[in-house]
Every structure is written in C-alpha cells, then in structure tokens.
C-alpha positions in Angstrom: -13.8 14.6 -5.0 -11.1 17.2 -5.6 -8.5 18.3 -3.0 -6.5 21.4 -3.1 -3.3 19.7 -1.9 -2.2 16.3 -0.8 0.0 15.4 2.1 1.0 12.5 4.2 -1.7 11.5 6.7 -1.7 14.0 9.6 -3.8 13.4 12.7 -5.2 16.7 13.9 -3.3 16.2 17.2 -0.1 16.2 15.1 -1.0 19.5 13.6 -1.8 21.0 17.0 1.5 19.8 18.3 3.4 21.4 15.4 1.5 24.7 16.0 2.2 24.6 19.7 5.9 23.9 19.1 6.0 26.9 16.7 4.3 29.0 19.5 1.5 29.8 17.0 -1.4 28.5 19.2 -2.1 28.3 22.9 -4.7 26.5 25.0 -7.1 28.7 26.9 -7.1 28.2 30.6 -10.8 27.9 31.3 -13.3 25.3 32.2 -13.5 22.6 29.5 -16.6 22.1 27.5 -19.2 19.5 28.3 -17.5 17.1 26.0 -14.1 17.6 27.7 -12.6 19.6 24.9 -10.5 22.7 25.4 -10.3 25.7 23.1 -7.2 26.9 21.3 -6.4 30.4 20.3 -4.1 31.8 17.5 -1.2 33.6 19.1 0.4 35.1 16.0 -0.8 38.1 14.0 -1.6 36.7 10.5 -0.9 40.1 8.9 2.7 40.1 10.2 3.5 36.4 10.4 5.4 34.8 7.4 3.6 31.6 6.2 6.8 29.8 5.0 7.6 28.3 8.5 4.1 26.8 8.6 4.5 25.3 5.1 8.0 23.9 6.0 6.9 22.4 9.3 3.7 20.7 8.0 5.5 19.5 4.8 2.6 20.0 2.4 3.2 17.9 -0.8 4.7 20.0 -3.6 2.8 18.8 -6.6 0.8 20.1 -9.5 -2.2 20.8 -7.3 -0.3 22.6 -4.6 2.2 24.4 -6.9 0.5 27.7 -6.8 0.3 27.7 -3.0 4.0 26.8 -2.7 5.0 29.6 -5.1 2.9 32.0 -3.0 3.8 30.7 0.4 7.5 30.6 -0.1 7.7 34.0 -1.7 9.7 36.4 0.5 7.4 38.3 2.8 4.2 36.3 2.1 2.1 36.3 5.3 -0.4 33.9 6.8 -3.1 36.5 6.1 -2.4 36.3 2.4 -3.1 32.6 2.2 -6.1 32.2 4.5 
C-alpha cells in the first residue's frame, strides 16, 4: 500500500485540536447525532487562506514522497484551495 506522505502518528483528536487552536474549524452548536458526535465546520476561506501554517502546525514529514507537497505548500501565497 502506498501513502502520499508519512508523519508521526496523529490521533484525529490531535488534528482537530490543532485546527481549533488555529481557528480554522468550529463545532456547530446543534443537537448531537444519535451516536453522540458533533459536526465541525471549516471557518476559513480556502481560496484566501495560506496553507503554510497548516503544514507547519501538523509537521508533515518532509521526505521524497512529500517533497512536491512541501515545495507547493510553502511557496509564498499558496492557498489551502490549491492543495485540496
């Protein structure tokens, strides 16, 4: 099985916490689903939001497989929209 990038093990809760700290996501204030889960919403405009802070905060491994992503993501002005 091939992966596009490798990173230290991240629990999804860790990623959510990083995104909350960055003010990139917020939890909807509504009744929770039958399974007790809540929904999250993206608070940033992907067209205008630079992707570099996301890369820096989640510390994706910089290796041969992720090299192209790093070159693109850290290019001045590269936005979240361009990489998703």
